N, CA, C and O atoms as a GROMACS GRO file, in nm:
protein
  404
    1MET      N    1  14.295 -15.724   2.571
    1MET     CA    2  14.275 -15.796   2.430
    1MET      C    3  14.215 -15.612   2.341
    1MET      O    4  14.222 -15.545   2.238
    2THR      N    5  14.166 -15.614   2.463
    2THR     CA    6  14.044 -15.506   2.360
    2THR      C    7  14.211 -15.379   2.315
    2THR      O    8  14.267 -15.385   2.206
    3VAL      N    9  14.242 -15.312   2.395
    3VAL     CA   10  14.353 -15.209   2.388
    3VAL      C   11  14.424 -15.272   2.247
    3VAL      O   12  14.449 -15.217   2.139
    4ALA      N   13  14.446 -15.404   2.292
    4ALA     CA   14  14.547 -15.381   2.170
    4ALA      C   15  14.521 -15.418   2.034
    4ALA      O   16  14.582 -15.426   1.927
    5LEU      N   17  14.374 -15.444   2.090
    5LEU     CA   18  14.268 -15.470   1.876
    5LEU      C   19  14.243 -15.307   1.833
    5LEU      O   20  14.207 -15.277   1.719
    6LEU      N   21  14.266 -15.208   1.938
    6LEU     CA   22  14.242 -15.067   1.891
    6LEU      C   23  14.376 -15.024   1.908
    6LEU      O   24  14.346 -14.912   1.949
    7VAL      N   25  14.546 -15.024   1.908
    7VAL     CA   26  14.597 -14.984   1.899
    7VAL      C   27  14.633 -15.048   1.748
    7VAL      O   28  14.655 -14.971   1.654
    8SER      N   29  14.636 -15.160   1.734
    8SER     CA   30  14.670 -15.227   1.555
    8SER      C   31  14.519 -15.104   1.496
    8SER      O   32  14.543 -15.048   1.390
    9ILE      N   33  14.425 -15.079   1.540
    9ILE     CA   34  14.331 -15.038   1.449
    9ILE      C   35  14.404 -14.950   1.413
    9ILE      O   36  14.460 -14.957   1.304
   10ASN      N   37  14.425 -14.811   1.525
   10ASN     CA   38  14.475 -14.675   1.553
   10ASN      C   39  14.542 -14.680   1.407
   10ASN      O   40  14.509 -14.618   1.306
   11ALA      N   41  14.696 -14.818   1.437
   11ALA     CA   42  14.825 -14.769   1.352
   11ALA      C   43  14.745 -14.813   1.235
   11ALA      O   44  14.662 -14.724   1.253
   12HIS      N   45  14.713 -14.856   1.162
   12HIS     CA   46  14.679 -14.944   1.041
   12HIS      C   47  14.539 -14.785   0.988
   12HIS      O   48  14.519 -14.742   0.874
   13ALA      N   49  14.481 -14.746   1.101
   13ALA     CA   50  14.475 -14.631   1.047
   13ALA      C   51  14.525 -14.546   0.953
   13ALA      O   52  14.474 -14.492   0.855
   14SER      N   53  14.668 -14.545   1.013
   14SER     CA   54  14.711 -14.404   0.999
   14SER      C   55  14.847 -14.451   0.947
   14SER      O   56  14.942 -14.397   1.004
   15GLU      N   57  14.878 -14.544   0.847
   15GLU     CA   58  14.980 -14.631   0.768
   15GLU      C   59  14.822 -14.548   0.631
   15GLU      O   60  14.879 -14.528   0.524
   16GLY      N   61  14.731 -14.524   0.624
   16GLY     CA   62  14.686 -14.415   0.523
   16GLY      C   63  14.574 -14.561   0.474
   16GLY      O   64  14.614 -14.604   0.366
   17SER      N   65  14.486 -14.618   0.512
   17SER     CA   66  14.443 -14.808   0.517
   17SER      C   67  14.318 -14.710   0.434
   17SER      O   68  14.336 -14.588   0.437
   18ASP      N   69  14.212 -14.754   0.372
   18ASP     CA   70  14.003 -14.733   0.312
   18ASP      C   71  13.978 -14.712   0.426
   18ASP      O   72  14.044 -14.739   0.526
   19ASP      N   73  13.880 -14.663   0.415
   19ASP     CA   74  13.778 -14.680   0.514
   19ASP      C   75  13.733 -14.790   0.550
   19ASP      O   76  13.667 -14.820   0.650
   20SER      N   77  13.768 -14.846   0.473
   20SER     CA   78  13.610 -14.955   0.424
   20SER      C   79  13.658 -15.062   0.572
   20SER      O   80  13.565 -15.084   0.649
   21TYR      N   81  13.779 -15.118   0.604
   21TYR     CA   82  13.817 -15.165   0.679
   21TYR      C   83  13.770 -15.137   0.851
   21TYR      O   84  13.714 -15.214   0.929
   22ASN      N   85  13.842 -14.924   0.880
   22ASN     CA   86  13.833 -14.881   0.941
   22ASN      C   87  13.718 -14.951   1.112
   22ASN      O   88  13.723 -14.995   1.227
   23ASN      N   89  13.579 -14.885   0.932
   23ASN     CA   90  13.432 -14.913   1.021
   23ASN      C   91  13.442 -15.078   1.014
   23ASN      O   92  13.338 -15.137   1.040
   24SER      N   93  13.530 -15.138   0.989
   24SER     CA   94  13.388 -15.279   0.974
   24SER      C   95  13.470 -15.255   1.116
   24SER      O   96  13.399 -15.157   1.139
   25MET      N   97  13.544 -15.259   1.215
   25MET     CA   98  13.624 -15.316   1.321
   25MET      C   99  13.612 -15.247   1.460
   25MET      O  100  13.609 -15.294   1.574
   26LEU      N  101  13.604 -15.052   1.390
   26LEU     CA  102  13.432 -14.979   1.488
   26LEU      C  103  13.291 -15.139   1.504
   26LEU      O  104  13.241 -15.178   1.610
   27SER      N  105  13.264 -15.190   1.373
   27SER     CA  106  13.099 -15.234   1.392
   27SER      C  107  13.125 -15.302   1.484
   27SER      O  108  13.086 -15.265   1.595
   28VAL      N  109  13.222 -15.464   1.466
   28VAL     CA  110  13.262 -15.514   1.584
   28VAL      C  111  13.251 -15.573   1.698
   28VAL      O  112  13.194 -15.667   1.753
   29LEU      N  113  13.410 -15.388   1.744
   29LEU     CA  114  13.358 -15.335   1.829
   29LEU      C  115  13.256 -15.298   1.911
   29LEU      O  116  13.290 -15.299   2.030
   30MET      N  117  13.115 -15.258   1.886
   30MET     CA  118  13.057 -15.156   1.892
   30MET      C  119  12.939 -15.294   1.884
   30MET      O  120  12.850 -15.268   1.965
   31ALA      N  121  12.914 -15.413   1.822
   31ALA     CA  122  12.760 -15.462   1.886
   31ALA      C  123  12.761 -15.532   2.021
   31ALA      O  124  12.672 -15.555   2.103
   32PRO      N  125  12.881 -15.557   2.018
   32PRO     CA  126  12.772 -15.604   2.205
   32PRO      C  127  12.690 -15.430   2.257
   32PRO      O  128  12.568 -15.418   2.247
   33THR      N  129  12.772 -15.318   2.305
   33THR     CA  130  12.697 -15.275   2.311
   33THR      C  131  12.594 -15.208   2.247
   33THR      O  132  12.529 -15.133   2.320
   34TYR      N  133  12.546 -15.218   2.080
   34TYR     CA  134  12.406 -15.240   2.046
   34TYR      C  135  12.335 -15.285   2.057
   34TYR      O  136  12.223 -15.239   2.036
   35THR      N  137  12.366 -15.447   2.109
   35THR     CA  138  12.307 -15.575   2.166
   35THR      C  139  12.178 -15.503   2.309
   35THR      O  140  12.061 -15.478   2.341
   36VAL      N  141  12.360 -15.501   2.355
   36VAL     CA  142  12.249 -15.482   2.486
   36VAL      C  143  12.194 -15.360   2.507
   36VAL      O  144  12.123 -15.364   2.608
   37ALA      N  145  12.197 -15.241   2.450
   37ALA     CA  146  12.099 -15.158   2.439
   37ALA      C  147  11.959 -15.181   2.450
   37ALA      O  148  11.871 -15.144   2.527
   38GLY      N  149  11.968 -15.280   2.311
   38GLY     CA  150  11.860 -15.271   2.228
   38GLY      C  151  11.807 -15.344   2.348
   38GLY      O  152  11.705 -15.289   2.388
   39THR      N  153  11.847 -15.469   2.434
   39THR     CA  154  11.767 -15.559   2.522
   39THR      C  155  11.721 -15.476   2.552
   39THR      O  156  11.601 -15.456   2.532
   40THR      N  157  11.814 -15.381   2.625
   40THR     CA  158  11.783 -15.332   2.709
   40THR      C  159  11.621 -15.230   2.737
   40THR      O  160  11.528 -15.222   2.817
   41GLY      N  161  11.675 -15.162   2.595
   41GLY     CA  162  11.510 -15.093   2.544
   41GLY      C  163  11.430 -15.195   2.614
   41GLY      O  164  11.422 -15.226   2.732
   42LEU      N  165  11.343 -15.261   2.455
   42LEU     CA  166  11.271 -15.321   2.500
   42LEU      C  167  11.280 -15.388   2.628
   42LEU      O  168  11.196 -15.323   2.690
   43THR      N  169  11.313 -15.452   2.688
   43THR     CA  170  11.228 -15.467   2.881
   43THR      C  171  11.255 -15.343   2.906
   43THR      O  172  11.286 -15.353   3.025
   44MET      N  173  11.267 -15.222   2.876
   44MET     CA  174  11.192 -15.095   2.980
   44MET      C  175  11.027 -15.121   2.869
   44MET      O  176  10.920 -15.149   2.923
   45LEU      N  177  11.039 -15.105   2.739
   45LEU     CA  178  10.945 -15.101   2.667
   45LEU      C  179  10.857 -15.192   2.760
   45LEU      O  180  10.786 -15.175   2.859
   46ALA      N  181  10.869 -15.227   2.734
   46ALA     CA  182  10.768 -15.373   2.802
   46ALA      C  183  10.678 -15.426   2.888
   46ALA      O  184  10.573 -15.491   2.889
   47THR      N  185  10.777 -15.362   2.978
   47THR     CA  186  10.750 -15.305   3.189
   47THR      C  187  10.676 -15.205   3.113
   47THR      O  188  10.568 -15.208   3.172
   48ASN      N  189  10.667 -15.134   3.037
   48ASN     CA  190  10.619 -14.972   3.053
   48ASN      C  191  10.436 -15.024   3.039
   48ASN      O  192  10.333 -14.982   3.091
   49ASN      N  193  10.460 -15.116   2.958
   49ASN     CA  194  10.360 -15.188   2.810
   49ASN      C  195  10.284 -15.270   2.897
   49ASN      O  196  10.163 -15.249   2.882
   50PHE      N  197  10.323 -15.399   3.027
   50PHE     CA  198  10.259 -15.457   3.083
   50PHE      C  199  10.267 -15.432   3.199
   50PHE      O  200  10.159 -15.476   3.238
   51LYS      N  201  10.315 -15.396   3.280
   51LYS     CA  202  10.283 -15.340   3.380
   51LYS      C  203  10.136 -15.288   3.495
   51LYS      O  204  10.078 -15.332   3.594
   52PRO      N  205  10.129 -15.160   3.395
   52PRO     CA  206  10.004 -15.095   3.424
   52PRO      C  207   9.847 -15.224   3.395
   52PRO      O  208   9.724 -15.215   3.402
   53ALA      N  209   9.940 -15.326   3.364
   53ALA     CA  210   9.775 -15.417   3.325
   53ALA      C  211   9.764 -15.548   3.386
   53ALA      O  212   9.725 -15.653   3.337
   54LYS      N  213   9.808 -15.521   3.506
   54LYS     CA  214   9.823 -15.635   3.569
   54LYS      C  215   9.708 -15.662   3.699
   54LYS      O  216   9.665 -15.758   3.763
   55ALA      N  217   9.689 -15.528   3.694
   55ALA     CA  218   9.522 -15.546   3.788
   55ALA      C  219   9.454 -15.611   3.667
   55ALA      O  220   9.478 -15.727   3.699
   56ASP      N  221   9.395 -15.622   3.565
   56ASP     CA  222   9.363 -15.597   3.504
   56ASP      C  223   9.365 -15.748   3.426
   56ASP      O  224   9.275 -15.788   3.352
   57ALA      N  225   9.478 -15.816   3.458
   57ALA     CA  226   9.573 -16.031   3.430
   57ALA      C  227   9.500 -16.090   3.504
   57ALA      O  228   9.446 -16.200   3.494
   58LEU      N  229   9.497 -15.954   3.641
   58LEU     CA  230   9.435 -16.070   3.756
   58LEU      C  231   9.270 -16.151   3.712
   58LEU      O  232   9.220 -16.263   3.701
   59ALA      N  233   9.235 -16.007   3.698
   59ALA     CA  234   9.067 -16.010   3.679
   59ALA      C  235   9.007 -16.069   3.602
   59ALA      O  236   8.911 -16.141   3.628
   60PHE      N  237   9.093 -16.029   3.411
   60PHE     CA  238   9.079 -16.116   3.293
   60PHE      C  239   9.131 -16.279   3.397
   60PHE      O  240   9.053 -16.372   3.373
   61ILE      N  241   9.230 -16.310   3.485
   61ILE     CA  242   9.218 -16.472   3.457
   61ILE      C  243   9.169 -16.526   3.622
   61ILE      O  244   9.202 -16.616   3.699
   62GLY      N  245   9.112 -16.460   3.622
   62GLY     CA  246   8.958 -16.528   3.773
   62GLY      C  247   8.831 -16.516   3.696
   62GLY      O  248   8.739 -16.565   3.762
   63SER      N  249   8.773 -16.450   3.529
   63SER     CA  250   8.729 -16.415   3.528
   63SER      C  251   8.668 -16.553   3.468
   63SER      O  252   8.552 -16.588   3.446
   64ASP      N  253   8.785 -16.613   3.453
   64ASP     CA  254   8.826 -16.665   3.338
   64ASP      C  255   8.770 -16.653   3.190
   64ASP      O  256   8.716 -16.738   3.121
   65GLY      N  257   8.809 -16.473   3.154
   65GLY     CA  258   8.862 -16.461   2.999
   65GLY      C  259   8.664 -16.348   2.966
   65GLY      O  260   8.605 -16.304   2.867
   66ASP      N  261   8.635 -16.352   3.117
   66ASP     CA  262   8.543 -16.282   3.041
   66ASP      C  263   8.548 -16.146   3.075
   66ASP      O  264   8.505 -16.059   3.000
   67ILE      N  265   8.610 -16.118   3.209
   67ILE     CA  266   8.625 -15.916   3.159
   67ILE      C  267   8.816 -15.887   3.088
   67ILE      O  268   8.938 -15.874   3.085
   68ARG      N  269   8.782 -15.890   3.077
   68ARG     CA  270   8.888 -15.827   2.946
   68ARG      C  271   8.861 -15.618   2.973
   68ARG      O  272   8.777 -15.546   2.919
   69GLY      N  273   8.973 -15.579   3.076
   69GLY     CA  274   8.984 -15.518   3.044
   69GLY      C  275   9.087 -15.352   3.048
   69GLY      O  276   9.185 -15.377   3.118
   70ALA      N  277   9.095 -15.195   2.996
   70ALA     CA  278   9.159 -15.174   2.886
   70ALA      C  279   9.352 -15.149   2.936
   70ALA      O  280   9.444 -15.082   2.888
   71GLN      N  281   9.341 -15.223   3.028
   71GLN     CA  282   9.468 -15.189   2.992
   71GLN      C  283   9.546 -15.333   2.962
   71GLN      O  284   9.659 -15.345   2.914
   72PHE      N  285   9.462 -15.432   3.003
   72PHE     CA  286   9.496 -15.623   2.866
   72PHE      C  287   9.472 -15.573   2.791
   72PHE      O  288   9.576 -15.554   2.729
   73GLU      N  289   9.368 -15.517   2.728
   73GLU     CA  290   9.332 -15.471   2.564
   73GLU      C  291   9.451 -15.462   2.514
   73GLU      O  292   9.507 -15.525   2.424
   74GLN      N  293   9.508 -15.325   2.625
   74GLN     CA  294   9.686 -15.215   2.553
   74GLN      C  295   9.785 -15.331   2.537
   74GLN      O  296   9.894 -15.306   2.486
   75ALA      N  297   9.757 -15.456   2.576
   75ALA     CA  298   9.864 -15.549   2.644
   75ALA      C  299   9.918 -15.631   2.510
   75ALA      O  300  10.010 -15.647   2.430
   76VAL      N  301   9.769 -15.674   2.555
   76VAL     CA  302   9.800 -15.716   2.426
   76VAL      C  303   9.781 -15.665   2.331
   76VAL      O  304   9.682 -15.607   2.376
   77ARG      N  305   9.785 -15.631   2.233
   77ARG     CA  306   9.819 -15.527   2.138
   77ARG      C  307   9.923 -15.489   2.124
   77ARG      O  308   9.953 -15.506   2.006
   78PHE      N  309  10.009 -15.440   2.183
   78PHE     CA  310  10.101 -15.419   2.212
   78PHE      C  311  10.222 -15.541   2.135
   78PHE      O  312  10.307 -15.529   2.046
   79TYR      N  313  10.169 -15.670   2.234
   79TYR     CA  314  10.270 -15.755   2.268
   79TYR      C  315  10.189 -15.831   2.089
   79TYR      O  316  10.258 -15.828   1.986
   80ARG      N  317  10.067 -15.880   2.086
   80ARG     CA  318  10.046 -15.890   1.901
   80ARG      C  319  10.121 -15.864   1.780
   80ARG      O  320  10.151 -15.927   1.678
   81THR      N  321  10.153 -15.679   1.857
   81THR     CA  322  10.224 -15.647   1.747
   81THR      C  323  10.370 -15.605   1.730
   81THR      O  324  10.441 -15.568   1.635
   82THR      N  325  10.387 -15.628   1.869
   82THR     CA  326  10.545 -15.657   1.860
   82THR      C  327  10.659 -15.788   1.885
   82THR      O  328  10.773 -15.791   1.932
   83TYR      N  329  10.559 -15.898   1.825
   83TYR     CA  330  10.605 -16.009   1.907
   83TYR      C  331  10.581 -16.169   1.816
   83TYR      O  332  10.573 -16.287   1.851
   84ALA      N  333  10.576 -16.095   1.683
   84ALA     CA  334  10.453 -16.188   1.539
   84ALA      C  335  10.554 -16.249   1.498
   84ALA      O  336  10.660 -16.202   1.456
   85PRO      N  337  10.515 -16.379   1.512
   85PRO     CA  338  10.379 -16.450   1.615
   85PRO      C  339  10.402 -16.440   1.755
   85PRO      O  340  10.503 -16.447   1.826
   86PRO      N  341  10.264 -16.422   1.779
   86PRO     CA  342  10.310 -16.437   1.879
   86PRO      C  343  10.323 -16.625   1.962
   86PRO      O  344  10.287 -16.737   1.925
   87LEU      N  345  10.397 -16.568   2.089
   87LEU     CA  346  10.407 -16.731   2.156
   87LEU      C  347  10.332 -16.728   2.256
   87LEU      O  348  10.430 -16.748   2.326
   88MET      N  349  10.249 -16.721   2.330
   88MET     CA  350  10.144 -16.671   2.386
   88MET      C  351   9.997 -16.660   2.349
   88MET      O  352   9.962 -16.589   2.254
   89ASN      N  353   9.904 -16.734   2.427
   89ASN     CA  354   9.716 -16.675   2.405
   89ASN      C  355   9.752 -16.588   2.515
   89ASN      O  356   9.854 -16.536   2.560
   90ASP      N  357   9.682 -16.592   2.528
   90ASP     CA  358   9.570 -16.512   2.654
   90ASP      C  359   9.570 -16.512   2.758
   90ASP      O  360   9.601 -16.428   2.843
   91GLN      N  361   9.521 -16.642   2.764
   91GLN     CA  362   9.518 -16.690   2.901
   91GLN      C  363   9.685 -16.657   2.944
   91GLN      O  364   9.732 -16.586   3.033
   92GLN      N  365   9.748 -16.739   2.842
   92GLN     CA  366   9.954 -16.719   2.871
   92GLN      C  367   9.965 -16.638   2.938
   92GLN      O  368   9.988 -16.641   3.059
   93LEU      N  369   9.946 -16.524   2.849
   93LEU     CA  370   9.970 -16.409   2.852
   93LEU      C  371   9.910 -16.277   2.958
   93LEU      O  372   9.923 -16.160   2.923
   94ALA      N  373   9.863 -16.304   3.054
   94ALA     CA  374   9.756 -16.324   3.167
   94ALA      C  375   9.833 -16.400   3.239
   94ALA      O  376   9.790 -16.486   3.317
   95LYS      N  377   9.906 -16.384   3.227
   95LYS     CA  378   9.946 -16.532   3.369
   95LYS      C  379  10.147 -16.458   3.338
   95LYS      O  380  10.227 -16.474   3.431
   96ALA      N  381  10.174 -16.418   3.266
   96ALA     CA  382  10.261 -16.391   3.268
   96ALA      C  383  10.350 -16.231   3.288
   96ALA      O  384  10.464 -16.184   3.285
   97ILE      N  385  10.185 -16.187   3.314
   97ILE     CA  386  10.186 -15.998   3.337
   97ILE      C  387  10.149 -16.011   3.447
   97ILE      O  388  10.129 -15.903   3.502
   98VAL      N  389  10.127 -16.113   3.516
   98VAL     CA  390  10.092 -16.118   3.670
   98VAL      C  391  10.219 -16.162   3.762
   98VAL      O  392  10.263 -16.116   3.868
   99THR      N  393  10.253 -16.252   3.692
   99THR     CA  394  10.345 -16.311   3.719
   99THR      C  395  10.488 -16.230   3.766
   99THR      O  396  10.547 -16.238   3.874
  100ARG      N  397  10.524 -16.139   3.627
  100ARG     CA  398  10.662 -16.084   3.632
  100ARG      C  399  10.663 -15.972   3.646
  100ARG      O  400  10.764 -15.915   3.686
  101PHE      N  401  10.561 -15.915   3.620
  101PHE     CA  402  10.590 -15.741   3.682
  101PHE      C  403  10.441 -15.673   3.825
  101PHE      O  404  10.449 -15.560   3.873
   0.00000   0.00000   0.00000
C-alpha cells in the first residue's frame, strides 16, 4: 500500500502539480516516523535523568520524605518542568523511579 501511495505521489508530482500537495503527502507519510522518534527521545531523556536518582529515591522512601538527595531533587525538578501539570507527588515519583529504573 505504501509503495502504491508513493508511486501515485511521484506520478502526480511529474504532472506539474502544486508543491503543497506533495508537502502534505510527505508529512502524512513521515508522521509515524516523527512520533516514534519523539517518543524514543523522551524515553531516553527520562532514563538519563531518573536512573541516577534511584539511590536517593530509596533514601527518600525509607526516611518517609525526610532525606532528599541531590540526584532525587534534580529528578523532581526535571519531572515538574517536563510534565506540567505533574501527575505524581514526590512520594509517588520516588516509587516510580525505584521500580522503573
